[in-house]
Structures are given as structure tokens and as C-alpha cells.
Biopython code that builds the backbone (N, CA, C, O; Angstrom):
import numpy as np
from Bio.PDB.StructureBuilder import StructureBuilder

atoms = [
    (1, "MET", "N", (0.837, -1.192, 0.000)),
    (1, "MET", "CA", (0.000, 0.000, 0.000)),
    (1, "MET", "C", (0.879, 1.251, 0.000)),
    (1, "MET", "O", (1.948, 1.289, 0.611)),
    (2, "GLN", "N", (0.402, 2.248, -0.691)),
    (2, "GLN", "CA", (1.151, 3.489, -0.794)),
    (2, "GLN", "C", (0.814, 4.422, 0.362)),
    (2, "GLN", "O", (-0.350, 4.589, 0.726)),
    (3, "LYS", "N", (1.858, 5.029, 0.934)),
    (3, "LYS", "CA", (1.685, 6.001, 2.002)),
    (3, "LYS", "C", (1.632, 7.401, 1.411)),
    (3, "LYS", "O", (2.312, 7.698, 0.429)),
    (4, "THR", "N", (0.816, 8.259, 2.022)),
    (4, "THR", "CA", (0.711, 9.652, 1.626)),
    (4, "THR", "C", (1.065, 10.520, 2.820)),
    (4, "THR", "O", (0.686, 10.217, 3.952)),
    (5, "ARG", "N", (1.790, 11.596, 2.569)),
    (5, "ARG", "CA", (2.151, 12.516, 3.649)),
    (5, "ARG", "C", (1.051, 13.564, 3.819)),
    (5, "ARG", "O", (0.743, 14.323, 2.900)),
    (6, "LEU", "N", (0.478, 13.583, 4.999)),
    (6, "LEU", "CA", (-0.542, 14.556, 5.357)),
    (6, "LEU", "C", (-0.106, 15.274, 6.629)),
    (6, "LEU", "O", (0.991, 15.035, 7.136)),
    (7, "LYS", "N", (-0.953, 16.142, 7.138)),
    (7, "LYS", "CA", (-0.727, 16.827, 8.400)),
    (7, "LYS", "C", (-1.803, 16.393, 9.389)),
    (7, "LYS", "O", (-2.986, 16.328, 9.054)),
    (8, "LEU", "N", (-1.377, 16.102, 10.598)),
    (8, "LEU", "CA", (-2.298, 15.863, 11.701)),
    (8, "LEU", "C", (-2.420, 17.185, 12.438)),
    (8, "LEU", "O", (-1.470, 17.631, 13.081)),
    (9, "VAL", "N", (-3.579, 17.810, 12.349)),
    (9, "VAL", "CA", (-3.826, 19.067, 13.050)),
    (9, "VAL", "C", (-4.568, 18.740, 14.337)),
    (9, "VAL", "O", (-5.593, 18.058, 14.323)),
    (10, "THR", "N", (-4.036, 19.236, 15.451)),
    (10, "THR", "CA", (-4.623, 19.002, 16.764)),
    (10, "THR", "C", (-5.008, 20.337, 17.380)),
    (10, "THR", "O", (-4.218, 21.281, 17.408)),
    (11, "ILE", "N", (-6.239, 20.394, 17.872)),
    (11, "ILE", "CA", (-6.747, 21.587, 18.562)),
    (11, "ILE", "C", (-7.179, 21.148, 19.942)),
    (11, "ILE", "O", (-7.974, 20.218, 20.083)),
    (12, "ILE", "N", (-6.664, 21.807, 20.958)),
    (12, "ILE", "CA", (-7.102, 21.562, 22.335)),
    (12, "ILE", "C", (-7.800, 22.822, 22.791)),
    (12, "ILE", "O", (-7.231, 23.913, 22.749)),
    (13, "THR", "N", (-9.044, 22.664, 23.231)),
    (13, "THR", "CA", (-9.856, 23.839, 23.541)),
    (13, "THR", "C", (-10.917, 23.531, 24.583)),
    (13, "THR", "O", (-11.081, 22.390, 25.015)),
    (14, "GLU", "N", (-11.616, 24.554, 24.966)),
    (14, "GLU", "CA", (-12.719, 24.435, 25.904)),
    (14, "GLU", "C", (-13.815, 23.551, 25.302)),
    (14, "GLU", "O", (-14.165, 23.702, 24.131)),
    (15, "ALA", "N", (-14.349, 22.637, 26.099)),
    (15, "ALA", "CA", (-15.368, 21.707, 25.606)),
    (15, "ALA", "C", (-16.585, 22.437, 25.051)),
    (15, "ALA", "O", (-17.237, 21.947, 24.129)),
    (16, "ILE", "N", (-16.887, 23.584, 25.597)),
    (16, "ILE", "CA", (-18.056, 24.340, 25.137)),
    (16, "ILE", "C", (-17.927, 24.765, 23.670)),
    (16, "ILE", "O", (-18.934, 25.065, 23.028)),
    (17, "LEU", "N", (-16.710, 24.795, 23.137)),
    (17, "LEU", "CA", (-16.487, 25.205, 21.749)),
    (17, "LEU", "C", (-16.515, 24.045, 20.758)),
    (17, "LEU", "O", (-16.412, 24.265, 19.551)),
    (18, "GLU", "N", (-16.652, 22.823, 21.245)),
    (18, "GLU", "CA", (-16.539, 21.647, 20.375)),
    (18, "GLU", "C", (-17.470, 21.708, 19.164)),
    (18, "GLU", "O", (-16.998, 21.607, 18.032)),
    (19, "ASP", "N", (-18.755, 21.866, 19.366)),
    (19, "ASP", "CA", (-19.705, 21.852, 18.245)),
    (19, "ASP", "C", (-19.418, 22.968, 17.246)),
    (19, "ASP", "O", (-19.431, 22.745, 16.036)),
    (20, "ARG", "N", (-19.161, 24.156, 17.755)),
    (20, "ARG", "CA", (-18.876, 25.308, 16.889)),
    (20, "ARG", "C", (-17.610, 25.065, 16.072)),
    (20, "ARG", "O", (-17.586, 25.300, 14.864)),
    (21, "MET", "N", (-16.563, 24.594, 16.739)),
    (21, "MET", "CA", (-15.300, 24.399, 16.047)),
    (21, "MET", "C", (-15.407, 23.291, 14.997)),
    (21, "MET", "O", (-14.871, 23.435, 13.898)),
    (22, "VAL", "N", (-16.080, 22.205, 15.315)),
    (22, "VAL", "CA", (-16.261, 21.116, 14.346)),
    (22, "VAL", "C", (-17.033, 21.631, 13.127)),
    (22, "VAL", "O", (-16.675, 21.325, 11.990)),
    (23, "ARG", "N", (-18.067, 22.395, 13.359)),
    (23, "ARG", "CA", (-18.855, 22.961, 12.253)),
    (23, "ARG", "C", (-17.965, 23.839, 11.359)),
    (23, "ARG", "O", (-18.032, 23.753, 10.133)),
    (24, "GLU", "N", (-17.141, 24.675, 11.977)),
    (24, "GLU", "CA", (-16.275, 25.562, 11.203)),
    (24, "GLU", "C", (-15.171, 24.789, 10.481)),
    (24, "GLU", "O", (-14.795, 25.157, 9.368)),
    (25, "LEU", "N", (-14.652, 23.738, 11.087)),
    (25, "LEU", "CA", (-13.655, 22.905, 10.414)),
    (25, "LEU", "C", (-14.241, 22.277, 9.155)),
    (25, "LEU", "O", (-13.583, 22.227, 8.116)),
    (26, "LYS", "N", (-15.468, 21.803, 9.250)),
    (26, "LYS", "CA", (-16.135, 21.236, 8.070)),
    (26, "LYS", "C", (-16.304, 22.289, 6.978)),
    (26, "LYS", "O", (-16.129, 21.996, 5.795)),
    (27, "GLN", "N", (-16.643, 23.515, 7.376)),
    (27, "GLN", "CA", (-16.792, 24.597, 6.403)),
    (27, "GLN", "C", (-15.469, 24.919, 5.707)),
    (27, "GLN", "O", (-15.456, 25.345, 4.552)),
    (28, "LEU", "N", (-14.363, 24.714, 6.413)),
    (28, "LEU", "CA", (-13.045, 24.942, 5.824)),
    (28, "LEU", "C", (-12.636, 23.815, 4.877)),
    (28, "LEU", "O", (-11.714, 23.983, 4.078)),
    (29, "GLY", "N", (-13.322, 22.653, 4.962)),
    (29, "GLY", "CA", (-13.032, 21.547, 4.058)),
    (29, "GLY", "C", (-12.598, 20.254, 4.719)),
    (29, "GLY", "O", (-12.245, 19.302, 4.022)),
    (30, "VAL", "N", (-12.613, 20.190, 6.035)),
    (30, "VAL", "CA", (-12.243, 18.969, 6.750)),
    (30, "VAL", "C", (-13.277, 17.891, 6.454)),
    (30, "VAL", "O", (-14.478, 18.151, 6.514)),
    (31, "ARG", "N", (-12.820, 16.687, 6.137)),
    (31, "ARG", "CA", (-13.728, 15.588, 5.789)),
    (31, "ARG", "C", (-13.984, 14.638, 6.949)),
    (31, "ARG", "O", (-14.952, 13.878, 6.924)),
    (32, "GLY", "N", (-13.129, 14.671, 7.963)),
    (32, "GLY", "CA", (-13.303, 13.799, 9.116)),
    (32, "GLY", "C", (-12.486, 14.318, 10.284)),
    (32, "GLY", "O", (-11.553, 15.101, 10.105)),
    (33, "TYR", "N", (-12.836, 13.883, 11.461)),
    (33, "TYR", "CA", (-12.152, 14.352, 12.667)),
    (33, "TYR", "C", (-12.394, 13.358, 13.794)),
    (33, "TYR", "O", (-13.265, 12.493, 13.703)),
    (34, "THR", "N", (-11.614, 13.496, 14.848)),
    (34, "THR", "CA", (-11.781, 12.712, 16.066)),
    (34, "THR", "C", (-11.768, 13.679, 17.235)),
    (34, "THR", "O", (-10.932, 14.581, 17.290)),
    (35, "VAL", "N", (-12.689, 13.497, 18.166)),
    (35, "VAL", "CA", (-12.734, 14.316, 19.375)),
    (35, "VAL", "C", (-12.469, 13.414, 20.575)),
    (35, "VAL", "O", (-13.099, 12.370, 20.746)),
    (36, "THR", "N", (-11.528, 13.845, 21.395)),
    (36, "THR", "CA", (-11.226, 13.163, 22.644)),
    (36, "THR", "C", (-11.588, 14.111, 23.774)),
    (36, "THR", "O", (-11.136, 15.255, 23.792)),
    (37, "GLY", "N", (-12.398, 13.648, 24.713)),
    (37, "GLY", "CA", (-12.845, 14.515, 25.798)),
    (37, "GLY", "C", (-11.982, 14.422, 27.034)),
    (37, "GLY", "O", (-11.211, 13.479, 27.216)),
    (38, "GLU", "N", (-12.130, 15.403, 27.858)),
    (38, "GLU", "CA", (-11.463, 15.513, 29.151)),
    (38, "GLU", "C", (-9.958, 15.304, 29.051)),
    (38, "GLU", "O", (-9.411, 14.362, 29.624)),
    (39, "VAL", "N", (-9.300, 16.186, 28.324)),
    (39, "VAL", "CA", (-7.847, 16.163, 28.250)),
    (39, "VAL", "C", (-7.293, 17.158, 29.260)),
    (39, "VAL", "O", (-7.917, 18.180, 29.544)),
    (40, "ARG", "N", (-6.109, 16.850, 29.803)),
    (40, "ARG", "CA", (-5.496, 17.702, 30.816)),
    (40, "ARG", "C", (-4.019, 17.876, 30.497)),
    (40, "ARG", "O", (-3.439, 17.100, 29.738)),
    (41, "GLY", "N", (-3.416, 18.909, 31.088)),
    (41, "GLY", "CA", (-1.988, 19.134, 30.916)),
    (41, "GLY", "C", (-1.537, 20.327, 31.720)),
    (41, "GLY", "O", (-2.314, 20.930, 32.460)),
    (42, "GLU", "N", (-0.269, 20.661, 31.566)),
    (42, "GLU", "CA", (0.301, 21.805, 32.269)),
    (42, "GLU", "C", (1.104, 22.618, 31.286)),
    (42, "GLU", "O", (1.827, 22.064, 30.457)),
    (43, "GLY", "N", (0.984, 23.927, 31.371)),
    (43, "GLY", "CA", (1.676, 24.821, 30.461)),
    (43, "GLY", "C", (3.024, 25.276, 30.988)),
    (43, "GLY", "O", (3.461, 24.849, 32.056)),
    (44, "THR", "N", (3.675, 26.138, 30.238)),
    (44, "THR", "CA", (5.009, 26.606, 30.572)),
    (44, "THR", "C", (5.036, 27.451, 31.839)),
    (44, "THR", "O", (6.090, 27.588, 32.460)),
    (45, "ARG", "N", (3.915, 28.013, 32.230)),
    (45, "ARG", "CA", (3.860, 28.821, 33.447)),
    (45, "ARG", "C", (3.546, 27.977, 34.676)),
    (45, "ARG", "O", (3.345, 28.521, 35.761)),
    (46, "GLY", "N", (3.502, 26.648, 34.520)),
    (46, "GLY", "CA", (3.186, 25.792, 35.655)),
    (46, "GLY", "C", (1.705, 25.761, 35.962)),
    (46, "GLY", "O", (1.294, 25.288, 37.021)),
    (47, "LEU", "N", (0.900, 26.265, 35.034)),
    (47, "LEU", "CA", (-0.553, 26.290, 35.203)),
    (47, "LEU", "C", (-1.170, 25.308, 34.222)),
    (47, "LEU", "O", (-0.542, 24.939, 33.230)),
    (48, "PRO", "N", (-2.389, 24.886, 34.493)),
    (48, "PRO", "CA", (-3.065, 24.013, 33.519)),
    (48, "PRO", "C", (-3.053, 24.644, 32.136)),
    (48, "PRO", "O", (-3.133, 25.866, 32.007)),
    (49, "THR", "N", (-2.951, 23.809, 31.093)),
    (49, "THR", "CA", (-2.891, 24.329, 29.732)),
    (49, "THR", "C", (-4.162, 25.069, 29.346)),
    (49, "THR", "O", (-4.136, 25.924, 28.460)),
    (50, "VAL", "N", (-5.241, 24.761, 29.980)),
    (50, "VAL", "CA", (-6.488, 25.475, 29.737)),
    (50, "VAL", "C", (-6.877, 26.104, 31.070)),
    (50, "VAL", "O", (-7.289, 25.406, 31.996)),
    (51, "ASP", "N", (-6.743, 27.421, 31.160)),
    (51, "ASP", "CA", (-6.874, 28.098, 32.442)),
    (51, "ASP", "C", (-8.282, 28.642, 32.707)),
    (51, "ASP", "O", (-8.458, 29.833, 32.964)),
    (52, "PHE", "N", (-9.247, 27.782, 32.642)),
    (52, "PHE", "CA", (-10.617, 28.124, 32.978)),
    (52, "PHE", "C", (-11.184, 26.960, 33.764)),
    (52, "PHE", "O", (-10.589, 25.884, 33.818)),
    (53, "ASP", "N", (-12.339, 27.183, 34.372)),
    (53, "ASP", "CA", (-12.945, 26.133, 35.186)),
    (53, "ASP", "C", (-13.905, 25.320, 34.327)),
    (53, "ASP", "O", (-15.075, 25.680, 34.197)),
    (54, "GLY", "N", (-13.427, 24.242, 33.748)),
    (54, "GLY", "CA", (-14.254, 23.402, 32.891)),
    (54, "GLY", "C", (-13.398, 22.397, 32.153)),
    (54, "GLY", "O", (-12.171, 22.417, 32.250)),
    (55, "GLN", "N", (-14.054, 21.519, 31.416)),
    (55, "GLN", "CA", (-13.345, 20.485, 30.672)),
    (55, "GLN", "C", (-12.774, 21.042, 29.376)),
    (55, "GLN", "O", (-13.232, 22.059, 28.854)),
    (56, "SER", "N", (-11.770, 20.352, 28.880)),
    (56, "SER", "CA", (-11.238, 20.671, 27.563)),
    (56, "SER", "C", (-11.281, 19.416, 26.703)),
    (56, "SER", "O", (-11.328, 18.298, 27.216)),
    (57, "VAL", "N", (-11.264, 19.614, 25.394)),
    (57, "VAL", "CA", (-11.316, 18.513, 24.439)),
    (57, "VAL", "C", (-10.168, 18.652, 23.454)),
    (57, "VAL", "O", (-9.613, 19.735, 23.269)),
    (58, "ARG", "N", (-9.819, 17.525, 22.821)),
    (58, "ARG", "CA", (-8.830, 17.518, 21.752)),
    (58, "ARG", "C", (-9.550, 17.125, 20.473)),
    (58, "ARG", "O", (-10.197, 16.080, 20.411)),
    (59, "ILE", "N", (-9.435, 17.968, 19.451)),
    (59, "ILE", "CA", (-10.016, 17.706, 18.137)),
    (59, "ILE", "C", (-8.847, 17.473, 17.185)),
    (59, "ILE", "O", (-7.952, 18.311, 17.076)),
    (60, "GLU", "N", (-8.858, 16.325, 16.495)),
    (60, "GLU", "CA", (-7.771, 15.994, 15.574)),
    (60, "GLU", "C", (-8.332, 15.702, 14.190)),
    (60, "GLU", "O", (-9.407, 15.120, 14.047)),
    (61, "THR", "N", (-7.587, 16.116, 13.180)),
    (61, "THR", "CA", (-7.979, 15.847, 11.811)),
    (61, "THR", "C", (-6.744, 15.653, 10.945)),
    (61, "THR", "O", (-5.716, 16.291, 11.173)),
    (62, "LEU", "N", (-6.842, 14.783, 9.963)),
    (62, "LEU", "CA", (-5.781, 14.563, 8.985)),
    (62, "LEU", "C", (-6.166, 15.280, 7.701)),
    (62, "LEU", "O", (-7.223, 15.024, 7.125)),
    (63, "VAL", "N", (-5.290, 16.185, 7.259)),
    (63, "VAL", "CA", (-5.589, 17.009, 6.090)),
    (63, "VAL", "C", (-4.314, 17.248, 5.292)),
    (63, "VAL", "O", (-3.212, 16.930, 5.740)),
    (64, "GLY", "N", (-4.487, 17.813, 4.102)),
    (64, "GLY", "CA", (-3.340, 18.213, 3.298)),
    (64, "GLY", "C", (-2.628, 19.405, 3.914)),
    (64, "GLY", "O", (-3.157, 20.062, 4.811)),
    (65, "HIS", "N", (-1.424, 19.678, 3.428)),
    (65, "HIS", "CA", (-0.583, 20.737, 3.991)),
    (65, "HIS", "C", (-1.243, 22.116, 3.899)),
    (65, "HIS", "O", (-1.203, 22.886, 4.859)),
    (66, "GLU", "N", (-1.835, 22.424, 2.777)),
    (66, "GLU", "CA", (-2.462, 23.736, 2.586)),
    (66, "GLU", "C", (-3.641, 23.928, 3.538)),
    (66, "GLU", "O", (-3.780, 24.986, 4.151)),
    (67, "LEU", "N", (-4.487, 22.908, 3.662)),
    (67, "LEU", "CA", (-5.629, 23.012, 4.564)),
    (67, "LEU", "C", (-5.166, 23.105, 6.016)),
    (67, "LEU", "O", (-5.788, 23.806, 6.814)),
    (68, "ALA", "N", (-4.093, 22.414, 6.368)),
    (68, "ALA", "CA", (-3.550, 22.513, 7.728)),
    (68, "ALA", "C", (-3.165, 23.947, 8.042)),
    (68, "ALA", "O", (-3.458, 24.452, 9.125)),
    (69, "ASP", "N", (-2.507, 24.603, 7.095)),
    (69, "ASP", "CA", (-2.129, 26.008, 7.294)),
    (69, "ASP", "C", (-3.363, 26.893, 7.436)),
    (69, "ASP", "O", (-3.384, 27.801, 8.267)),
    (70, "GLN", "N", (-4.385, 26.633, 6.630)),
    (70, "GLN", "CA", (-5.624, 27.417, 6.708)),
    (70, "GLN", "C", (-6.304, 27.236, 8.058)),
    (70, "GLN", "O", (-6.778, 28.205, 8.652)),
    (71, "ILE", "N", (-6.354, 26.007, 8.541)),
    (71, "ILE", "CA", (-6.984, 25.727, 9.832)),
    (71, "ILE", "C", (-6.249, 26.454, 10.949)),
    (71, "ILE", "O", (-6.873, 27.094, 11.796)),
    (72, "MET", "N", (-4.926, 26.355, 10.951)),
    (72, "MET", "CA", (-4.154, 26.985, 12.017)),
    (72, "MET", "C", (-4.328, 28.501, 11.994)),
    (72, "MET", "O", (-4.472, 29.116, 13.051)),
    (73, "ALA", "N", (-4.317, 29.109, 10.827)),
    (73, "ALA", "CA", (-4.516, 30.551, 10.717)),
    (73, "ALA", "C", (-5.917, 30.944, 11.173)),
    (73, "ALA", "O", (-6.095, 31.952, 11.855)),
    (74, "TYR", "N", (-6.909, 30.141, 10.792)),
    (74, "TYR", "CA", (-8.292, 30.418, 11.172)),
    (74, "TYR", "C", (-8.473, 30.361, 12.689)),
    (74, "TYR", "O", (-9.081, 31.249, 13.286)),
    (75, "VAL", "N", (-7.940, 29.310, 13.297)),
    (75, "VAL", "CA", (-8.060, 29.160, 14.756)),
    (75, "VAL", "C", (-7.360, 30.316, 15.454)),
    (75, "VAL", "O", (-7.906, 30.892, 16.395)),
    (76, "ALA", "N", (-6.171, 30.658, 15.011)),
    (76, "ALA", "CA", (-5.431, 31.762, 15.632)),
    (76, "ALA", "C", (-6.214, 33.072, 15.530)),
    (76, "ALA", "O", (-6.340, 33.806, 16.510)),
    (77, "GLU", "N", (-6.731, 33.354, 14.353)),
    (77, "GLU", "CA", (-7.431, 34.618, 14.121)),
    (77, "GLU", "C", (-8.762, 34.706, 14.868)),
    (77, "GLU", "O", (-9.130, 35.771, 15.363)),
    (78, "ASN", "N", (-9.482, 33.587, 14.950)),
    (78, "ASN", "CA", (-10.841, 33.624, 15.487)),
    (78, "ASN", "C", (-10.982, 33.187, 16.940)),
    (78, "ASN", "O", (-12.037, 33.393, 17.541)),
    (79, "TYR", "N", (-9.943, 32.587, 17.516)),
    (79, "TYR", "CA", (-10.097, 32.033, 18.867)),
    (79, "TYR", "C", (-9.044, 32.477, 19.878)),
    (79, "TYR", "O", (-9.350, 32.565, 21.068)),
    (80, "PHE", "N", (-7.828, 32.756, 19.452)),
    (80, "PHE", "CA", (-6.758, 33.019, 20.412)),
    (80, "PHE", "C", (-7.052, 34.192, 21.353)),
    (80, "PHE", "O", (-6.712, 34.133, 22.534)),
    (81, "ALA", "N", (-7.664, 35.231, 20.853)),
    (81, "ALA", "CA", (-7.880, 36.433, 21.679)),
    (81, "ALA", "C", (-8.875, 36.206, 22.812)),
    (81, "ALA", "O", (-8.756, 36.834, 23.864)),
    (82, "ASP", "N", (-9.851, 35.324, 22.621)),
    (82, "ASP", "CA", (-10.952, 35.220, 23.581)),
    (82, "ASP", "C", (-11.117, 33.866, 24.249)),
    (82, "ASP", "O", (-11.911, 33.743, 25.182)),
    (83, "TYR", "N", (-10.396, 32.846, 23.804)),
    (83, "TYR", "CA", (-10.617, 31.494, 24.320)),
    (83, "TYR", "C", (-9.300, 30.807, 24.650)),
    (83, "TYR", "O", (-8.240, 31.177, 24.146)),
    (84, "ALA", "N", (-9.395, 29.796, 25.509)),
    (84, "ALA", "CA", (-8.236, 28.961, 25.819)),
    (84, "ALA", "C", (-8.125, 27.907, 24.715)),
    (84, "ALA", "O", (-8.881, 26.936, 24.702)),
    (85, "VAL", "N", (-7.185, 28.101, 23.795)),
    (85, "VAL", "CA", (-7.042, 27.230, 22.626)),
    (85, "VAL", "C", (-5.564, 27.021, 22.321)),
    (85, "VAL", "O", (-4.761, 27.952, 22.388)),
    (86, "ILE", "N", (-5.223, 25.789, 21.987)),
    (86, "ILE", "CA", (-3.895, 25.433, 21.504)),
    (86, "ILE", "C", (-4.110, 24.729, 20.168)),
    (86, "ILE", "O", (-5.020, 23.911, 20.039)),
    (87, "VAL", "N", (-3.286, 25.040, 19.182)),
    (87, "VAL", "CA", (-3.376, 24.352, 17.888)),
    (87, "VAL", "C", (-1.962, 24.067, 17.396)),
    (87, "VAL", "O", (-1.077, 24.918, 17.480)),
    (88, "TYR", "N", (-1.766, 22.853, 16.881)),
    (88, "TYR", "CA", (-0.468, 22.500, 16.311)),
    (88, "TYR", "C", (-0.667, 21.439, 15.243)),
    (88, "TYR", "O", (-1.714, 20.795, 15.177)),
    (89, "SER", "N", (0.358, 21.264, 14.401)),
    (89, "SER", "CA", (0.284, 20.229, 13.371)),
    (89, "SER", "C", (1.575, 19.424, 13.370)),
    (89, "SER", "O", (2.645, 19.923, 13.722)),
    (90, "LEU", "N", (1.447, 18.178, 12.970)),
    (90, "LEU", "CA", (2.557, 17.245, 12.868)),
    (90, "LEU", "C", (2.482, 16.545, 11.520)),
    (90, "LEU", "O", (1.400, 16.366, 10.960)),
    (91, "ASP", "N", (3.639, 16.152, 11.005)),
    (91, "ASP", "CA", (3.657, 15.357, 9.783)),
    (91, "ASP", "C", (3.135, 13.953, 10.089)),
    (91, "ASP", "O", (3.411, 13.392, 11.149)),
    (92, "ALA", "N", (2.377, 13.401, 9.146)),
    (92, "ALA", "CA", (1.829, 12.052, 9.310)),
    (92, "ALA", "C", (1.912, 11.321, 7.977)),
    (92, "ALA", "O", (1.689, 11.910, 6.919)),
    (93, "GLU", "N", (2.235, 10.031, 8.039)),
    (93, "GLU", "CA", (2.179, 9.174, 6.857)),
    (93, "GLU", "C", (0.925, 8.326, 6.978)),
    (93, "GLU", "O", (0.727, 7.641, 7.981)),
    (94, "VAL", "N", (0.082, 8.372, 5.960)),
    (94, "VAL", "CA", (-1.250, 7.808, 6.046)),
    (94, "VAL", "C", (-1.491, 6.824, 4.903)),
    (94, "VAL", "O", (-1.079, 7.058, 3.767)),
    (95, "LEU", "N", (-2.157, 5.733, 5.219)),
    (95, "LEU", "CA", (-2.660, 4.814, 4.208)),
    (95, "LEU", "C", (-4.103, 5.193, 3.909)),
    (95, "LEU", "O", (-4.766, 5.805, 4.747)),
    (96, "ARG", "N", (-4.590, 4.845, 2.746)),
    (96, "ARG", "CA", (-5.958, 5.166, 2.326)),
    (96, "ARG", "C", (-6.216, 6.680, 2.351)),
    (96, "ARG", "O", (-7.224, 7.137, 2.891)),
    (97, "SER", "N", (-5.317, 7.429, 1.775)),
    (97, "SER", "CA", (-5.400, 8.894, 1.819)),
    (97, "SER", "C", (-6.662, 9.440, 1.173)),
    (97, "SER", "O", (-7.067, 10.565, 1.467)),
    (98, "GLU", "N", (-7.292, 8.661, 0.293)),
    (98, "GLU", "CA", (-8.528, 9.145, -0.347)),
    (98, "GLU", "C", (-9.621, 9.413, 0.683)),
    (98, "GLU", "O", (-10.566, 10.145, 0.390)),
    (99, "LYS", "N", (-9.519, 8.846, 1.869)),
    (99, "LYS", "CA", (-10.497, 9.093, 2.930)),
    (99, "LYS", "C", (-10.380, 10.511, 3.480)),
    (99, "LYS", "O", (-11.337, 11.039, 4.047)),
    (100, "TYR", "N", (-9.210, 11.130, 3.316)),
    (100, "TYR", "CA", (-8.930, 12.412, 3.953)),
    (100, "TYR", "C", (-8.868, 13.588, 2.989)),
    (100, "TYR", "O", (-9.038, 14.736, 3.398)),
    (101, "LEU", "N", (-8.627, 13.313, 1.726)),
    (101, "LEU", "CA", (-8.461, 14.391, 0.756)),
    (101, "LEU", "C", (-9.657, 14.553, -0.145)),
    (101, "LEU", "O", (-9.661, 15.425, -1.015)),
]
sb = StructureBuilder()
sb.init_structure("model")
sb.init_model(0)
sb.init_chain("A")
sb.init_seg("    ")
for serial, (resi, resn, name, xyz) in enumerate(atoms, 1):
    if name == "N":
        sb.init_residue(resn, " ", resi, " ")
    sb.init_atom(name, np.array(xyz, "f"), 0.0, 1.0, " ", f" {name:<3s}", serial, name[0])
structure = sb.get_structure()
């Protein structure tokens, strides 16, 4: 089987934003995603990575390089100022790439 290089985009955010963010990701062109609930961590300041009183979720999607850049720019522009959000991307080698592109 042939491997395709894609980007794994991960967004960690307030659980209350899950439905809105998934809807907007689909509008940007995302074809599939995975949501993991109740994620925890600690940031560089020794504080929880999400500094509000509530649960956070991790939303992950496999997309092409261009769409990954669009997603990251969109999240930064629309969420960073007002919400607890982290977004990053990693290189991924994927089988059955037609499922994602």
C-alpha cells in the first residue's frame, strides 16, 4: 500500500467550543475528525494548559498541507484572543489517503 504525507492538526480547547469548532472545520473543508474529551496538561507557566474552570477537548484531523495552514490561521485569528485554545500540526504518513483528501 502506498503512504501519503498529510498533516495531523490538533486543537485543544474548551469543551463548550466543540460543536462550533467542528462545524467551522467542516466549512473549511475537513472531511473527518476525532474528538477526545477531558484532556489535561500543564503549560510553561506551571498552570493548567487550559486556564478556565471546565473540561477541555482535543479535536484531531488529517488534512493536506495547505488546509492545515488554513486551519491553524483560522483558529489563531478567530479564537486566540478570547478562548483557551492550543493548535499545532505534525507530519503524518497515512494509508488510504482518499479518505482524507
